[in-house]
C-alpha positions as a Python dict, from the first residue, in 0.01 Angstrom:
ca = {
    (1, 'M'): (0, 0, 0),
    (2, 'N'): (299, 251, 55),
    (3, 'H'): (406, 222, -302),
    (4, 'L'): (83, 398, -411),
    (5, 'R'): (127, 693, -180),
    (6, 'P'): (276, 906, -415),
    (7, 'I'): (10, 869, -688),
    (8, 'L'): (-329, 863, -481),
    (9, 'P'): (-337, 1257, -543),
    (10, 'L'): (-321, 1185, -874),
    (11, 'I'): (-598, 947, -860),
    (12, 'L'): (-796, 1134, -608),
    (13, 'S'): (-798, 1467, -842),
    (14, 'L'): (-901, 1277, -1156),
    (15, 'I'): (-1166, 1089, -999),
    (16, 'A'): (-1305, 1446, -867),
    (17, 'T'): (-1266, 1585, -1191),
    (18, 'V'): (-1449, 1329, -1391),
    (19, 'A'): (-1741, 1331, -1126),
    (20, 'A'): (-1765, 1671, -1174),
    (21, 'M'): (-1780, 1657, -1563),
    (22, 'P'): (-2179, 1762, -1704),
    (23, 'T'): (-2286, 1669, -2027),
    (24, 'L'): (-2552, 1821, -2249),
    (25, 'A'): (-2790, 1531, -2403),
    (26, 'L'): (-3031, 1291, -2270),
    (27, 'P'): (-3072, 1366, -1917),
    (28, 'S'): (-3022, 1009, -1846),
    (29, 'D'): (-2649, 1057, -1988),
    (30, 'R'): (-2614, 1300, -1694),
    (31, 'E'): (-2668, 1041, -1456),
    (32, 'Q'): (-2421, 753, -1594),
    (33, 'P'): (-2087, 732, -1465),
    (34, 'I'): (-1797, 859, -1675),
    (35, 'H'): (-1556, 610, -1823),
    (36, 'I'): (-1201, 715, -1936),
    (37, 'T'): (-926, 500, -2056),
    (38, 'S'): (-602, 602, -2188),
    (39, 'D'): (-250, 534, -2186),
    (40, 'Q'): (-147, 799, -1976),
    (41, 'A'): (-316, 1074, -1729),
    (42, 'E'): (-180, 1402, -1620),
    (43, 'R'): (-346, 1649, -1381),
    (44, 'N'): (-239, 1997, -1318),
    (45, 'E'): (-426, 2146, -980),
    (46, 'N'): (-319, 2475, -1047),
    (47, 'K'): (-463, 2528, -1406),
    (48, 'G'): (-725, 2298, -1370),
    (49, 'I'): (-631, 2085, -1683),
    (50, 'T'): (-630, 1686, -1689),
    (51, 'T'): (-482, 1544, -1973),
    (52, 'Y'): (-525, 1183, -2081),
    (53, 'Q'): (-245, 1046, -2384),
    (54, 'G'): (-284, 729, -2564),
    (55, 'D'): (-581, 562, -2762),
    (56, 'V'): (-792, 765, -2554),
    (57, 'V'): (-1142, 671, -2499),
    (58, 'M'): (-1431, 854, -2280),
    (59, 'T'): (-1758, 738, -2243),
    (60, 'Q'): (-2111, 840, -2023),
    (61, 'G'): (-2437, 744, -2164),
    (62, 'T'): (-2469, 774, -2536),
    (63, 'L'): (-2150, 1027, -2508),
    (64, 'K'): (-1857, 886, -2645),
    (65, 'I'): (-1486, 1063, -2742),
    (66, 'L'): (-1226, 882, -2921),
    (67, 'A'): (-924, 1070, -2982),
    (68, 'D'): (-532, 1051, -2965),
    (69, 'K'): (-553, 1312, -2697),
    (70, 'V'): (-803, 1461, -2465),
    (71, 'V'): (-724, 1788, -2230),
    (72, 'I'): (-1033, 1856, -1974),
    (73, 'H'): (-1013, 2232, -1871),
    (74, 'T'): (-1199, 2261, -1526),
    (75, 'I'): (-1309, 2598, -1351),
    (76, 'D'): (-1421, 2549, -988),
    (77, 'N'): (-1395, 2209, -1025),
    (78, 'Q'): (-1663, 2225, -1266),
    (79, 'V'): (-1573, 2091, -1660),
    (80, 'S'): (-1580, 2377, -1890),
    (81, 'E'): (-1419, 2236, -2191),
    (82, 'I'): (-1286, 1924, -2326),
    (83, 'V'): (-1047, 1953, -2638),
    (84, 'A'): (-975, 1598, -2850),
    (85, 'T'): (-714, 1571, -3092),
    (86, 'G'): (-648, 1288, -3333),
    (87, 'K'): (-631, 1179, -3697),
    (88, 'P'): (-904, 1224, -3659),
    (89, 'A'): (-1068, 1266, -3338),
    (90, 'H'): (-1458, 1150, -3288),
    (91, 'F'): (-1750, 1265, -3094),
    (92, 'H'): (-2082, 1075, -3080),
    (93, 'Q'): (-2401, 1141, -2890),
    (94, 'K'): (-2766, 1094, -2874),
    (95, 'P'): (-2941, 1420, -2844),
    (96, 'A'): (-3261, 1351, -2733),
    (97, 'V'): (-3481, 1026, -2707),
    (98, 'D'): (-3662, 1097, -3038),
    (99, 'K'): (-3334, 1126, -3232),
    (100, 'Q'): (-3079, 917, -3383),
    (101, 'M'): (-2678, 951, -3285),
    (102, 'V'): (-2517, 1263, -3375),
    (103, 'K'): (-2130, 1185, -3519),
    (104, 'A'): (-1856, 1447, -3543),
    (105, 'S'): (-1477, 1423, -3642),
    (106, 'G'): (-1191, 1634, -3700),
    (107, 'S'): (-848, 1675, -3618),
    (108, 'T'): (-960, 1911, -3318),
    (109, 'I'): (-1298, 1874, -3145),
    (110, 'E'): (-1330, 2166, -2891),
    (111, 'Y'): (-1668, 2097, -2654),
    (112, 'K'): (-1758, 2421, -2470),
    (113, 'L'): (-1985, 2316, -2212),
    (114, 'E'): (-2120, 2651, -2088),
    (115, 'N'): (-2266, 2721, -2415),
    (116, 'E'): (-2273, 2351, -2550),
    (117, 'M'): (-2091, 2473, -2863),
    (118, 'L'): (-1900, 2190, -3046),
    (119, 'H'): (-1641, 2298, -3288),
    (120, 'L'): (-1484, 2094, -3524),
    (121, 'I'): (-1139, 2179, -3688),
    (122, 'N'): (-961, 2086, -3978),
    (123, 'N'): (-1108, 1790, -4159),
    (124, 'A'): (-1395, 1846, -3990),
    (125, 'K'): (-1714, 1611, -4053),
    (126, 'L'): (-2066, 1618, -3878),
    (127, 'I'): (-2324, 1380, -3937),
    (128, 'Q'): (-2659, 1481, -3816),
    (129, 'D'): (-2978, 1232, -3692),
    (130, 'D'): (-3162, 1250, -4052),
    (131, 'G'): (-2876, 1168, -4204),
    (132, 'T'): (-2745, 1492, -4321),
    (133, 'T'): (-2378, 1479, -4370),
    (134, 'M'): (-2130, 1823, -4370),
    (135, 'T'): (-1763, 1846, -4429),
    (136, 'G'): (-1535, 2141, -4431),
    (137, 'D'): (-1215, 2292, -4246),
    (138, 'R'): (-1429, 2410, -3971),
    (139, 'I'): (-1805, 2327, -3860),
    (140, 'N'): (-1940, 2498, -3541),
    (141, 'Y'): (-2238, 2328, -3392),
    (142, 'D'): (-2464, 2515, -3152),
    (143, 'M'): (-2596, 2192, -2968),
    (144, 'K'): (-2835, 2427, -2778),
    (145, 'T'): (-3017, 2556, -3083),
    (146, 'S'): (-2929, 2271, -3335),
    (147, 'V'): (-2743, 2565, -3579),
    (148, 'V'): (-2487, 2458, -3785),
    (149, 'K'): (-2198, 2682, -3936),
    (150, 'A'): (-1927, 2576, -4159),
    (151, 'A'): (-1681, 2759, -4322),
    (152, 'G'): (-1400, 2625, -4585),
    (153, 'K'): (-1008, 2697, -4547),
    (154, 'T'): (-926, 2986, -4729),
    (155, 'S'): (-556, 2993, -4903),
    (156, 'N'): (-377, 3196, -5155),
    (157, 'S'): (-434, 2856, -5387),
    (158, 'R'): (-806, 2730, -5468),
    (159, 'P'): (-1016, 2738, -5133),
    (160, 'K'): (-1128, 2444, -5011),
    (161, 'R'): (-1537, 2436, -4980),
    (162, 'I'): (-1759, 2290, -4782),
    (163, 'H'): (-1964, 1998, -4871),
    (164, 'M'): (-2292, 1896, -4777),
    (165, 'V'): (-2532, 1590, -4855),
    (166, 'I'): (-2858, 1631, -4787),
    (167, 'P'): (-3028, 1227, -4856),
    (168, 'P'): (-3381, 1244, -4998),
    (169, 'K'): (-3677, 1227, -4776),
    (170, 'S'): (-3712, 835, -4815),
    (171, 'E'): (-3340, 806, -4659),
    (172, 'R'): (-3397, 1085, -4391),
    (173, 'Q'): (-3726, 871, -4296),
    (174, 'K'): (-3513, 520, -4252),
    (175, 'A'): (-3250, 782, -4034),
    (176, 'T'): (-3472, 915, -3801),
    (177, 'G'): (-3737, 591, -3780),
    (178, 'E'): (-4063, 765, -3937),
}
């Protein structure tokens, strides 16, 4: 047991950080335990930052984040932001009981919990519950209002444009179960 003493504060702070994490989606998601697996974890108490690295899998109810690295920012022991990076990083969550899973990916995913914003940066992709797919350099998804804004990459060369696929009504009905 004495060999655990040096890492006991780290373990306790990781548990406190995870226990304080609210999520936005199904009410039952918030009542579920949070599970995080990774190859490494580091907590900086002074900065309120916990970093998980190496094949990170984070789940809580229907919420699932898969990434190479996940950084969790806290303010007053409350999670304020989750930043996931990968090639790509993935985010999945069921927004409501009557909705299908929303799937998102990007090189960087910023999840701002206070204002319920999901920012997908570089190689961004969002698949909404009706089967609509959007790709671009950056996608901002307001989860509270279900408003999506996308942008292509601007550069001196030919700009990368956004691309959206809206399935025909029959396909959207299949996706939503109508």
